[in-house]
Structure formats: structure tokens, C-alpha cells
C-alpha positions as a printed Julia matrix, in Angstrom:
113×3 Matrix{Float64}:
 87.72  68.47   11.94
 84.35  66.95   10.96
 83.15  70.23    9.49
 86.25  70.42    7.32
 85.7   66.83    6.14
 82.1   67.68    5.24
 83.2   70.81    3.36
 85.88  68.87    1.48
 83.39  66.14    0.52
 80.91  68.79   -0.66
 83.6   70.49   -2.74
 84.56  67.15   -4.31
 80.91  66.55   -5.25
 80.54  70.09   -6.63
 83.67  69.78   -8.74
 82.58  66.39  -10.1
 79.16  67.79  -11.01
 80.87  70.52  -13.01
 83.09  67.94  -14.71
 80.08  65.85  -15.69
 78.18  68.91  -16.94
 81.16  70.0   -19.03
 81.62  66.47  -20.37
 77.99  66.3   -21.47
 78.27  69.71  -23.16
 81.44  68.59  -24.95
 79.77  65.36  -26.06
 76.81  67.35  -27.39
 79.16  69.56  -29.39
 80.98  66.5   -30.77
 77.68  64.86  -31.75
 76.59  68.04  -33.52
 79.92  68.07  -35.38
 79.44  64.43  -36.38
 75.95  65.23  -37.61
 77.32  68.01  -39.78
 80.07  65.76  -41.16
 77.52  63.09  -42.04
 75.49  65.64  -43.95
 78.56  66.96  -45.78
 79.7   63.42  -46.63
 76.29  62.6   -48.11
 76.39  65.77  -50.2
 79.95  65.11  -51.41
 79.06  61.54  -52.36
 75.96  62.75  -54.23
 73.77  60.0   -52.78
 70.07  60.08  -52.03
 68.7   61.36  -48.75
 67.76  57.86  -47.63
 71.41  56.84  -47.64
 72.59  57.03  -44.07
 69.12  57.93  -42.77
 69.17  55.08  -40.24
 72.53  56.2   -38.87
 71.32  59.81  -38.72
 68.22  58.77  -36.77
 70.34  56.83  -34.27
 72.64  59.82  -33.94
 69.64  62.08  -33.31
 68.47  59.66  -30.62
 71.87  59.8   -28.93
 71.83  63.58  -29.12
 68.35  63.71  -27.62
 69.38  61.33  -24.83
 72.33  63.57  -23.98
 70.09  66.65  -23.95
 67.87  64.78  -21.48
 70.93  63.8   -19.42
 72.06  67.44  -19.42
 68.69  68.49  -18.01
 68.9   65.73  -15.43
 72.28  67.0   -14.29
 70.85  70.5   -14.02
 68.07  69.21  -11.79
 70.57  67.16   -9.77
 72.73  70.25   -9.32
 69.78  72.33   -8.16
 68.63  69.6    -5.75
 72.08  69.42   -4.2
 72.19  73.2    -3.78
 68.84  72.95   -1.97
 70.04  69.99    0.11
 73.09  71.95    1.21
 70.86  73.86    3.6
 70.01  70.69    5.51
 73.6   69.51    6.06
 75.11  70.78    9.3
 78.29  72.67    8.54
 77.36  73.52    4.96
 74.57  76.01    5.55
 77.03  78.9     5.69
 79.48  77.64    3.07
 79.62  79.47   -0.22
 82.19  79.32   -3.0
 81.96  82.91   -4.18
 80.23  86.22   -3.8
 77.25  85.41   -6.0
 77.06  81.64   -6.37
 76.73  78.51   -4.3
 78.9   76.6    -6.77
 82.69  76.62   -6.91
 84.31  78.34   -9.87
 85.64  76.06  -12.6
 89.08  74.58  -12.07
 91.05  73.86   -8.96
 91.11  76.55   -6.31
 92.14  77.01   -2.73
 89.6   76.92    0.06
 90.13  78.86    3.22
 88.02  78.61    6.32
 86.87  81.98    7.55
 85.1   82.67   10.8
């Protein structure tokens, strides 16, 4: 019973990590889209390059911060994969043939002996 609870908790953590990683990637894509729209809007308005420069710099800062956060999540993910080996009951758990991480989306877990 305890082993199953540990495995379930680990799966919940793994799925949430993937959700956070995907959310950061989506946010990065949205920021890049916003950056492109700002550039197009400036060109359409035929205004000087200094117009909107402050906003563009803040946007670049947000983008950079998310890139840093993405790297942090990658390191967090790797650290948890390493830590898995120290948790009794998880040392032999794997979510697929070639990866320690569960595939994206909900899936069924079965305990095999």
C-alpha cells in the first residue's frame, strides 16, 4: 500500500513538472508572438525605432526570465530523476522503455512484479 502511495505521488509530481515545462514553452511562444506583433505595429505606424523601445526592452527581460525559468525546470527535472534512486519503492519504477519520465497526457499505471 505504501509503495503504491509513493508511486502515485511520484507520478503526480512528474505530470506536474511536464505541465509546468509545457506552460513555460507556451508562454515563450506567446512572448515571441507579441514581440513580432510589436515590431509589425511599429512598422505599420511608420514611427521611429525609439517608439516602444522601453516596452520592447521590458518584453525582452520577461522573455529572458522565462528562458532562465525553463532552464531551472530542466535542472529541477534532472535532480528529481537522480533523487528517484534514493526513494525506497521508486528505484525500479520507470514510465516507459527508454525514459524515466511519464509520457505526456493521462495514462494508466499498472504494477508489475
